[in-house]
N, C-alpha and C positions, 0 to 999 in steps of 0.2 A: 347606167353602169357603176358611175364614180360613187354614187348614192348607195349602191349595194354594197360594194367594197367597203365603204365607211360604215355601213351598220354591221356587216361580217367582221370587222375589226374590232367594232366596239363590242359585239357578244364575246368574241375571243378573249378579248381584254378583262371582261367582267367574269369569266368563267373562274379564275383562281379567288376571285374577291367572294363569289356565291358559296365556292368550296369552304374558303375560311370562314364565313358566316355560318355554314352548316356545322363544321368543325365545333365553332365555338357554342352554338346552341347544345350540341351533343355534351361538350365539356360542361355547360351550365345545368343540365339534366342530370348528368352522371354527379353533379356537386349537390344538386338537390336530393336525388336519393341516396348518396353517401351520408348528408345530414339526416335523412328520415331514418336511415338504418341506425346511426349512431344513437338517435334517441329512442327507437324502439329498443337497442341494446341497453341503454341507460335504465329504462322502465323493466325491461326483461319481464313482462307479463304476457300472458296468452292473448289478452285484448290487443296490446301493443303491437304485437307481431303479427296478428290478424288484420290488423289495420295496414300494415307495411306490405304484407303479401299481396293483400286485396287491391291495393294502390299501384303496386310496383311489380305486377306479375312477371314481367320480362326484365325484371332488374338482374345486375351483374351479381347482387348479393342474395338473390332468391333463394338458393339452394342452403347457404349457410342460415338464411332466416327461418328457414323451415327445420332445421335441426334445432335452432334455439328455441322456435316455437314448442317442437315436441319435448324438450327438455323442461320448458316452463310448464307444460301440461302436466308432466310428472311430478314436479316441484309443488304444483297447487295441489296435489292430492296427498303426496308422500311426505308429510310435515306433522309436527307434533300437535297442530291444533285442527287437522281436518276432521270433522264430524263423521259418525257414523252414516249419518243421513245424506252427506255428500257421497260418501264411498259407495252406498246401496245404490245411489242413483246412478252412479257411473257405470257400475258393475251390472246393473237391470237394462240400462237403456243403449249403451255404447256396442255397437255390434264388432268392431274390432276394439278388443281391450288390450289395453297395455300392459306387457308382461311384467314390468316393475309394479304398477299400481296393482297388479292381480295379486301379486307375491305380499305386497304391503297389507293388502286388505285380508288374505288367507292368513297370515301371520297373526293378525289382530283378533279376526273371529275364532280362530282354532285356539286360542288361549282358553284354557279350562274356567278361567273366570268370566268370561265373554258372555253376554246376554244371549249369544246364539248357542253358547255351550253349556252354560250353567245349568245344572238339572236341580230342580227342587220337587219332590215328591213326583218323580217322572214326568212333570209337566214343564218344559223348557219356556222361556220366555220370548222366543220367536224374534229376537233383536229389538231391543229397546233401550231408551236412556232415561235418566231422573230417577224419582224415587218410585218404587212400586210398594204398596202396602196389601199385604195378603192376610186372609182370614181363612183358617182349616175348622170345618165344621166335621165331625164324625159322626156316622149313622148310630152307632152304638151309644151316643150320649156322654162320650168321653169329653174331657176338657177342650174347650176350643183353644186354638193355638194362632196367635197374632206374630206375624213375621213382616219385616221390613228389609227391604234392598235397594240399596243406591247405586246406581250406574252412571258413570259418565259421559262426556258428549262422545266418547268414541265406544260406549257400550260396555266398557269395562267395570266390572263390580268393585267398587270402594270401599263399601261399608254393608255388612249384614246382621241382622239383629233376629235370631231364631229362637223361638219357645220350645222348650221340653215338655215331655208329658207330664212333668210336677209343676209346671209352670216357672221353670228357672228359665232365664233368657241368656244367652251367649250372643255376645256382641264381637265382631271380628272386623278389622279395618285391614285393606289390602293396600300396597302400593307398588310402582312400577318404575322400570326403568326404560329410558328410551335411546336409540340411536338412529341416525338419518338412513344406515344401511338395513336395518330389521324392523324398525319401529319399536312398539310397545313389547315389553316382557315383564311378567310378573317377578316382583323383588321381593315382598314380606308378606305375611299374614300374622296380625297381632291380636292376639284374643285378651280381650278387657279383662285384667286381673289374671291373666296367664302368660304363657310365654310367646315368645315371637318365633316364626318359621321362617327360614331363609329359603328362597327358592333360586336355582340357577337354570339357564336356558342355553341349548346349544343349536346350533342350525348347520343345515347340510352344506356341502359345497355350491349350491344353487340358492343360497341363503334363505332357505325355508326352513321354519320352526321343525325342528326334530327330535328333540328331547327335552323334557323339564324335570328336574329333579327337587325334591325338598329334603332336609334334614331337621327332622322333627325332634322332640324329646324323647320319644319313645321308640318310634320306627320310621323309616324313609319311606318317601311316595316317590313314583317315577310315571311318567308320561312318554311314551315313545309313539310317534306319528309316521305313519306312512301314507306316500300318494302315488296316483297313477302317472303316465306320461303326459297327461294334459296340467298337471299339478294340483288336480283336486284329491281332496282328503279321501282315503279310501278305508283306512283302519287306525285305531286309537289302542293302545294296550297301556293299562294303568295298574301298577302294582302298589300295593297300601299294605306295607309290612308282608306278612305271608298270603295275603288275599291277592287276587289277580282278575282282572276284568278285561276282555277282548270286545271292543266295539266296532262294529262293521258299517261304514258309512255308503249311501249314494246319494250323489246330488246334494250333499250337505247335512243329510238327515241320518240317524241310526235307523239300521233296517235289521241288525242282529246283534245280540249282547250273550256273550259267553261269560257266566259268573258262577262261582262256588258250584261248577261242576252242573249247571242248570243251561239250558239254551232258551233264549227269548226273542220272539219275532216281533218287528215292529210294524205298524199298519197306518196309514195316512190317509188323509181326504185334503184334496185340493181345493182353495177356495179362489175362484177366478177373480173375485173382485179385489182380493189384497196381493193376488200372486203368491200365496204362501201355503206351506202344507201343515196340518194339523194333524196330530197324533189321535189316532180313534180307537187302537185296540194294542194291547201287549198279549202276546200268547206264549205261555210256557210250552216248552217242547219237552215230552216224555217219551221214553221208548215204549212202555206198555201203558198206555192210556191217552187221553186227551190233555191231560195237563190242566193247569188254571189259566183262566182268560180274565183279563182286565179290559173294561171298555171306557171309553172319554166322551162325554157330551159336552161340547163348549158353547159358549156365547162370546164373541168377539165384537170389538167395537170397531169404527170406521178406519182407524190405524193397521187394523190387523192384529191387534193387542187381546190376550185373553183376558175377560173380565169376570168369566165364571166357567167353572168345569165341574160336573157330576162324574163322579169315578165308581164303577161298580166291579166287583170281583166275584167271577162266577155266577153272573145273575143278579148277585145281591147287593144293595146300596153299601159303599164303604165311606165316603166322604164328599164334600162338596168344597171346592177352593175358588175363594172370591178376592179378585184384585182389583184394585183401583191405582191410576197413575197420576204422578203430579209432574 
């Protein structure tokens, strides 16, 4: 009996010691977590926060760590150096798209000089970067035209060299401003040997690109953007002096145009390999007649870029456009 009492007394005596040891272990664990958290905060990268969150899922700092990680994701996309390729990958692959990144992307590609918006001979560039060399061959034997377009890593046009019908070449250089809230915006267009046109951009209360204006030497141009409740572009109204164009969009592609009192409908074919749409027809709608029909027959490369397109008007060959990419 005495032995039992002695053992009981010893166990009772060890209780506080065990509790102290447990508290000490908790304190040491909390210190390790704190140091890991401070290191992740110092690095402030997506990878650093992912490592912390995976290693310490029950940490006292876990909620704050998740907030910092979400902010790091946004910062990794919404910055001056983010490439168009990186943004496209995020927009195409992420099931839940962060609103700030979507806005940054929309402000970029809705720019009229972006490779998703810049139109030449009605054939868009479908989103590209680098140098594009283009040759236009006319079916009637007219002079060939050789054009060059240079897009930066964000897909914004930085220089165009366009040949006219008489062989004259117009070279235009474009510059852009940038701020962390709205991203890129068109600043100037300078024609070699000519004047420089200044542009000014205005944004909505939700920081979406809403209006672009230019003050040219002879007339002003204006782009006015409209969006649906999901933030997707639905309409673009372009006024150029006394001319006015209304472009209606669906899923990022023009489906209708009103210009000079005429109405045009756009038709596309979807390529499952590249997950892009390609313009295959433009029909001019007339009240008293079938109107005119323009058709496009494409060849594309493995990146989904147009390498050759044959264009016909009302069943007759009109021109062939050939493009190479560097």
